[in-house]
C-alpha positions in Angstrom: -13.9 -38.3 58.3 -16.4 -41.0 59.7 -17.0 -43.4 56.3 -19.7 -46.2 56.0 -19.3 -48.5 53.5 -19.5 -52.2 52.1 -22.5 -53.7 50.1 -26.3 -53.1 50.4 -27.1 -56.5 51.6 -25.6 -59.7 52.6 -25.7 -61.9 49.4 -23.4 -64.4 51.3 -20.6 -64.8 53.2 -17.9 -64.8 50.7 -19.5 -62.1 49.0 -18.8 -60.4 52.3 -15.7 -61.1 53.1 -14.3 -60.5 49.3 -15.5 -57.0 50.0 -13.9 -56.6 53.5 -10.3 -57.2 52.0 -11.2 -54.7 49.4 -12.3 -52.0 51.9 -9.5 -52.9 54.0 -6.9 -52.3 50.9 -8.6 -49.0 50.6 -8.2 -47.7 54.2 -4.3 -49.7 54.2 -3.8 -46.3 51.4 -5.5 -43.7 53.5 -3.7 -44.9 57.0 -2.2 -41.8 58.1 -5.5 -39.7 57.2 -8.1 -39.8 60.3 -11.1 -41.8 59.0 -13.4 -43.2 61.3 -14.5 -46.7 59.6 -17.9 -48.4 59.5 -18.9 -51.9 57.7 -22.1 -51.3 56.3 -24.8 -54.3 55.3 -28.4 -55.2 55.6 -29.5 -58.3 56.3 -33.1 -57.7 55.5 -34.0 -55.0 52.6 -37.5 -54.4 53.8 -39.1 -52.2 51.2 -38.1 -54.2 47.9 -40.5 -53.3 45.1 -41.2 -56.9 44.5 -42.0 -59.1 46.5 -39.7 -62.0 44.5 -37.0 -59.1 44.7 -33.7 -60.3 47.2 -34.3 -59.5 50.7 -31.0 -61.0 52.3 -30.3 -63.8 54.4 -32.3 -62.3 57.7 -32.3 -61.2 60.8 -30.5 -64.0 62.7 -28.0 -65.5 60.2 -26.8 -61.7 58.8 -26.3 -60.7 62.4 -24.3 -63.8 63.1 -22.4 -63.2 59.0 -21.8 -59.9 60.2 -20.0 -60.8 63.7 -17.9 -63.1 61.8 -17.2 -60.0 60.0 -16.5 -58.5 62.6 -14.5 -60.4 64.5 -12.1 -61.3 61.6 -11.4 -57.6 60.4 -11.8 -56.0 63.4 -14.4 -53.2 61.2 -16.9 -51.6 63.7 -20.4 -52.4 62.0 -23.7 -50.4 60.7 -26.6 -52.1 59.5 -30.4 -50.8 59.8 -33.2 -51.8 62.3 -37.1 -52.0 60.6 -38.9 -52.7 64.0 -38.9 -51.6 67.3 -38.2 -55.5 68.5 -35.3 -56.2 66.5 -33.2 -52.9 68.2 -32.0 -55.7 70.6 -30.5 -57.9 69.0 -28.7 -55.8 66.8 -27.6 -53.7 69.0 -26.0 -56.9 70.2 -23.5 -56.5 67.4 -24.2 -53.3 66.0 -22.1 -50.0 66.6 -24.5 -48.5 64.8 -27.9 -48.9 64.4 -29.1 -47.0 61.5 -33.1 -45.6 60.4 -33.7 -46.5 56.9 -35.3 -43.7 55.0 -38.5 -44.2 54.9 -39.4 -44.8 58.7 -36.9 -41.9 60.1 -40.2 -40.7 61.6 -41.6 -43.9 63.4 -41.6 -42.9 66.9 -41.3 -46.5 68.5 -38.2 -47.4 66.0 -36.4 -44.2 67.1 -37.0 -44.3 70.6 -35.9 -47.9 70.8 -33.0 -47.6 69.2 -32.0 -44.9 71.6 -32.3 -46.9 74.4 -30.2 -49.3 73.0 -27.0 -47.3 74.2 -25.5 -47.8 70.5 -24.7 -44.9 68.1 -27.9 -44.5 65.7 -27.9 -43.1 62.0 -30.6 -41.8 61.1 -31.3 -41.4 57.0 -33.8 -38.3 56.2 -36.7 -39.6 54.4 -37.2 -38.6 50.2 -40.3 -36.9 51.3 -38.8 -35.4 54.6 -37.8 -31.1 54.8 -34.2 -31.3 56.4 -35.1 -29.1 59.4 -37.8 -31.7 60.3 -35.7 -34.8 60.5 -34.4 -32.3 64.5 -37.6 -34.1 65.5 -36.6 -37.9 64.6 -33.1 -36.5 66.8 -35.7 -35.3 69.5 -37.5 -39.0 69.9 -33.5 -41.0 69.9 -32.9 -38.2 72.2 -35.8 -39.4 74.5 -34.8 -42.7 74.6 -31.9 -41.8 76.2 -33.3 -40.0 78.7 -32.8 -36.8 77.4 -36.2 -35.0 76.8 -35.6 -31.5 75.5 -37.3 -28.3 73.1 -36.8 -29.2 69.4 -35.0 -25.8 69.5 -32.4 -27.2 72.2 -30.9 -29.6 70.3 -27.2 -28.6 69.5 -24.7 -30.5 66.7 -23.1 -30.9 69.9 -24.9 -32.5 71.7 -25.9 -35.0 69.7 -22.6 -35.8 68.5 -21.6 -36.8 72.1 -25.1 -38.7 72.4 -23.5 -40.7 68.8 -26.4 -39.8 66.6 -25.8 -38.4 62.9 -27.9 -37.4 60.1 -27.8 -38.8 56.5 -28.8 -37.0 52.9 -30.1 -39.5 50.4 -31.3 -37.3 48.0 -35.1 -35.7 47.9 -37.6 -37.5 45.7 -38.4 -34.5 42.6 -41.0 -35.8 40.9 -42.2 -39.9 40.3 -39.1 -42.2 40.0 -36.8 -39.3 40.7 -34.3 -37.3 43.0 -32.2 -34.8 43.8 -29.8 -33.6 46.2 -30.2 -29.8 48.1 -26.8 -29.3 49.7 -28.7 -26.4 51.6 -30.1 -29.0 53.6 -26.6 -30.1 54.4 -25.9 -27.0 55.8 -29.5 -26.7 57.7 -29.3 -30.3 59.4 -25.6 -28.9 60.7 -26.6 -26.8 62.9 -28.0 -30.0 65.4 -26.5 -33.0 64.0 -23.5 -34.7 62.2 -24.1 -34.5 58.7 -23.1 -37.8 56.7 -23.9 -37.9 52.6 -25.1 -40.7 51.0 -23.6 -40.5 47.7 -24.7 -44.2 46.5 -29.0 -43.6 47.2 -28.5 -40.3 46.0 -27.9 -41.1 42.9 -31.1 -44.1 42.7 -33.8 -44.0 40.7 -36.9 -45.1 43.1 -38.9 -48.3 41.2 -37.4 -46.6 38.1 -36.5 -50.1 36.5 -39.5 -52.1 35.1 -40.1 -53.4 38.9 -36.5 -52.8 40.7 -34.9 -48.9 41.9 -32.3 -48.5 39.1 -29.7 -45.5 39.6 -26.7 -43.6 37.7 -23.4 -44.0 39.6 -22.0 -41.5 36.8 -22.9 -39.0 39.1 -22.1 -40.2 42.6 -18.3 -38.9 42.8 -19.9 -35.2 41.5 -22.4 -35.1 44.2 -20.2 -36.2 47.3 -17.5 -34.0 45.6 -19.8 -31.1 45.6 -20.9 -32.3 49.6 -17.6 -32.0 50.9 -16.9 -29.0 49.4 -20.2 -27.7 51.7 -18.6 -29.3 54.4 -19.9 -32.7 56.1 -18.8 -35.2 58.8 -18.9 -37.9 56.3 -19.9 -39.8 53.6 -21.8 -43.2 52.8 -21.1 -44.9 49.8 -22.4 -49.1 48.7 -19.3 -50.6 47.8 -19.6 -53.1 45.3 -16.7 -55.7 43.1 -19.2 -56.6 40.6 -22.2 -53.7 40.9 -24.4 -54.8 37.9 -25.0 -58.2 39.2 -25.5 -56.9 42.8 -29.2 -58.4 44.1 -29.9 -55.0 45.3 -29.2 -51.3 44.4 -26.3 -52.6 42.2 -26.8 -49.5 39.5 -26.4 -47.0 41.8 -23.7 -48.8 43.9 -19.1 -48.7 42.4 -16.2 -50.3 43.6 -13.2 -50.3 46.1 -11.3 -49.2 43.5 -13.3 -46.6 42.5 -14.1 -45.4 46.3 -10.1 -45.1 47.3 -9.8 -42.7 44.3 -13.3 -41.2 45.2 -11.8 -40.5 48.8 -8.6 -39.1 47.8 -10.0 -36.1 46.4 -12.8 -36.1 49.4 -10.1 -35.5 51.9 -8.0 -32.8 49.6 -11.3 -31.1 49.7 -12.1 -31.3 53.0 -9.1 -30.0 53.9 -9.7 -26.9 52.1 -13.2 -26.6 53.6 -11.8 -26.8 57.1 -9.0 -24.1 56.5 -12.1 -21.9 54.8 -14.2 -22.8 58.1 -10.7 -21.8 60.4 -10.1 -18.3 58.8 -13.8 -17.3 59.3 
């Protein structure tokens, strides 16, 4: 199981270290399981609702903090990029470069991420049909030097190239997201699929100038995704989500993640047995 977890945004070194210790404890609890872990935090939240919303420490300071965290905990790092020129600098620290959902069709950004030689996680846009994310994968592969027809892109190929796709819910009217579990199957035909359990319960712009959310539904949706069959999970984690500077309403605590992870591992094992029998 791939597991991506960490706070939405870097608030301070102390915050990151605190959450890192919490996640280290979670991983220790499941040390006998095959978990491929990546610590996630953003140095800049460039698409906040209001101009006055907290964005993060910025590129250079944020990367320095992530570098220090990586050295201290030995965690592989995942973080997002928003512009093509950021990719080279981010690739010096991050093991996985993440393409935000709103930017999942940005050609130059995807190609540059492919050229970096790092792993690439593409978050499916809230507006995009899951099958159409294949064309975003095509752009990353182009950056890798591979020019293929979209129909020739297979999960085995993208897995070998370190390219993942992430489901984070689809727009359902205004200020609401839903998860269509069929998308997990569709995307799984051409790439390893990560299920984002916390952004999927977000209510974009639904809290008076900022995004709301309902973390009650994180666990049910994640359990459903595990039953369908995915390659990994993404959870934003904070010790005090209600005081977080970004995405608090949909984040969970390390203790909640620890409990949920045990369930997901059990469901995943059952799902694998079912697939093996087929």
